[in-house]
N, C-alpha and C positions, 0 to 999 in steps of 0.2 A: 522568420517563417521555415519555418521546419522541411525537407524534399523528404519523395519516399522512390523507392523504387522498384518497378514491380514488373517480374520474367515472364514473358510467357512463352513457356516451354515445356515439354515430357523431360525435361529430363530435370532430377532431383538433387544432382550433386553439383549447384550452377549458384558462382557464385562471382556476378554477376552484379543485381538488385540484391538488395533488403528481404522483397519474397517473392514469393514467384506461382504461377496459378498454373497447373495442367490443361485447362481449359485455352482456345483459341479467342475469349473476346476477355474486354476490360469490365464484364461486371462483375468482378471482384471484388473492385476497388470500397463499392459498395461495403462486401464484411470487415472490407479494416477497415474502413475508418470512422464502420460501428463499434468494430474490437480498440479501435487505438482511447473512440473518447471513451464505452468502461474501463480502456484502463488506466486514462489520467481521472476519470470519475473515483477509480478508485485510489490513489493514490493522493488526487486531495484530500479526503475521508480518511486515511489512512496518516497524513502528516499535518490533521485538524486534532484524532485521537493523539498522538502519541505527545501533541504541544500540550493537551487538556490532561494528561499523565502526570509529565514534569510540570506545569502552575501545579496540581493541588498539591503535590507527594512536597514540591517546594514549600507548598502556605501549612502544609501541615509542619514540615519540621521546620518552619519557623516558627508559627504559634505554640510550639511546644520548646521552640532555644527560647524565648521568650521567657518560660518558668523554668529556666536549665534542667532541661526533662531531653532526651532526644530516646525514636526508636531503637528500638534491639530487634537485632538480628531473625527474631521469631516477626517480629509484629512488621519488619519491613516485605518479610516471605511474608504474611497473612494480608497487604497490602496490595501484593502485584496477587494476588490472585484473584482478588476480591472487584481492585479496579481496574485491574491490568487480562486478567485470564477472565471471567469471566464476562465479559463486556464481547470478548475476541469473540468466544465460541458464538456468543448469543447471535455480531455480526456476522460470523461466519453461515455458506449456503452451503 
């Protein structure tokens, strides 16, 4: 269980709570919960992407090592461009 502190004050330099609201109501909690859920979903997607990238790279390296071959530095670079950079650019909004 996680606890969250919200300070309802007009002073930006408040160190008592994690977040602050300049309004005198707790209506900011809805926005804060939505932002937290979106952050959690993004973290899960990034974790899955990193695991998938590692599995693909390890699998292809093991496949080549079976035939006594190995990736060159340029092939690793192209792999990173194709399998990492392009999907990251497509995922980004």
